[in-house]
C-alpha positions, 0 to 999 in steps of 0.5 A: 500500500505504501511507498517502499521508502517508508520501510527505510525509516521509522518515527524519530526515536527521541519523538517516540521517547517523548510520546512514551513519557506523555502517555505515562502522564496521560495515564495519571503518572507523575513523570520527570521527562529527560527526553526532550532536546530543548531548554525550558526557558522564556523567550529572548526579549528581542525575539518576542518584540521582533515577532510582535512588531512584525505582526503589528506591521501586517507582515503575513506574505510569502518571502523569498524561498530561502528567507528574507535578504536582510536575515540572510545578510545578518546570518552571513555576517554571523558565519563570517565572524565565526569562521574568520572568512567572508560569507555572502547572503547568496551562500545562506539558505534559511530553513524550517529548522536545522532538520530541513537544512540537513534534509536539503543537503542530503537531497541536493548532494546524494545520488542513489548508492552514495555512501555517507560516513556517520560517527556513532552514536549519532542523532537518529535523523542523520541516517534516516535522511541519507536513506530517504535520499537514496544513500547508504549510511556507513557508521564509525563507532566512537565509543572506544575513543570517548565518543570522538571519532578517530580519523584513521577509522573514518579513513578506513570507512571511505570507499569509492562510493563515499560522498560525504562525512557528517560531523556533529560537534558538540555531539548529540547525544554524547555531548562530545566536543571534537578537538582541533587535531580531529577536525584538521584530520577530517578536513584533510581527508575530505580535501584529499578524497574530494568529499563533502563535510556536513557540519552540524554545529547546532549545539556550538553555543554550549561548551563546558570546562576547558573545551572550545567549539571550533567551526571546521572551516576556521581551522582549515580554510581550504575545506570551506568549498567542501563544507555545508554548515548546518545551524539554527536557533532551536538550541541557542535561543531555546526556540525549538517550536519556532523552526528557524535554521540555516544552511551555508555553503557554496552558492551553487549548492544554495541555488540548488537548495532554493530550487528544491525548497521551492517545491517542498515548504517554500519560505520558512515562517515569516514572523519567526524570520523577522523575530530572529532578525530582530534579535540578531540586530538588537540582541546584546548577548545577555540572553545567551549568557544567562542561558549558558550560565543556567545550563552550566549550573544545571550541569554541575548539579547533575554531575554532583548527583551522578557522581554517586553512580557505582557501576556507571562512569560519570559522563564528561558532558563536554558540550550541549546539554545532555548527560550520556551514560555508558551502561555497558559495565552495568548491563554486563554484570546485571544480565547474568542475574536476570537483569536488563540486557539493553538500554531499552530495558533500563529505560522501561524500568526507569519509567515504570519504577522511578517515574523518569523518562530518558532516551535509550542509546539504541535510538542512536545506534548504541544499545549500551547508552542512555541520554538524559537532557538537563535542559529541564526545569531546575527544580525537577533536575536533582529529583529526577537524577537522584531517582536514576542513580537509585535505580541503576545502583540497585541492580546487582 
C-alpha cells in the first residue's frame, strides 16, 4: 500500500521517547521527562518584540524561498565572524529548522548508492535522511575513543562510493566536543578524497570546562568549498517550536537548495524570520549568557548527583546539554542475574519504577547508552537524577 521508502525509516526515536513519557502522564503518572532536546526557558526579549512588531506591521506574505535578504545578510555576517572568512547572503539558505537544512543537503548532494560516513552514536535523523535520499549510511563507532571519532577509522570507512562525512560537534547525544587535531584530520581527508563535510554545529553555543567549539572551516580554510554548515536557533535561543535554521555553503549548492525548497515548504515562517532578525540586530548577548550560565549550573548539579553512580562512569558532558551514560559495565554484570540486557530495558524500568523518562542509546545506534537532557526545569533536575542513580545502583 505504501511507498517502499517508508520501510527505510521509522518515527524519530527521541519523538517516540517523548510520546512514551506523555502517555505515562496521560495515564495519571507523575513523570520527570529527560527526553526532550530543548531548554525550558522564556523567550529572548528581542525575539518576542521582533515577532510582535512584525505582526503589528501586517507582515503575513510569502518571502523569498530561502528567507528574507536582510536575515540572510545578518546570518552571513554571523558565519563570517565565526569562521574568520567572508560569507555572502547568496551562500545562506534559511530553513524550517536545522532538520530541513540537513534534509536539503542530503537531497541536493546524494545520488542513489552514495555512501555517507556517520560517527556513532549519532542523532537518529542523520541516517534516516541519507536513506530517504537514496544513500547508504556507513557508521564509525566512537565509543572506544570517548565518543570522538578517530580519523584513521573514518579513513578506513571511505570507499569509492563515499560522498560525504557528517560531523556533529558538540555531539548529540554524547555531548562530545571534537578537538582541533580531529577536525584538521577530517578536513584533510575530505580535501584529499574530494568529499563533502556536513557540519552540524547546532549545539556550538554550549561548551563546558576547558573545551572550545571550533567551526571546521576556521581551522582549515581550504575545506570551506567542501563544507555545508548546518545551524539554527532551536538550541541557542531555546526556540525549538519556532523552526528557524540555516544552511551555508557554496552558492551553487544554495541555488540548488532554493530550487528544491521551492517545491517542498517554500519560505520558512515569516514572523519567526523577522523575530530572529530582530534579535540578531538588537540582541546584546545577555540572553545567551544567562542561558549558558543556567545550563552550566544545571550541569554541575547533575554531575554532583551522578557522581554517586557505582557501576556507571560519570559522563564528561563536554558540550550541549545532555548527560550520556555508558551502561555497558552495568548491563554486563546485571544480565547474568536476570537483569536488563539493553538500554531499552533500563529505560522501561526507569519509567515504570522511578517515574523518569530518558532516551535509550539504541535510538542512536548504541544499545549500551542512555541520554538524559538537563535542559529541564531546575527544580525537577536533582529529583529526577537522584531517582536514576537509585535505580541503576540497585541492580546487582
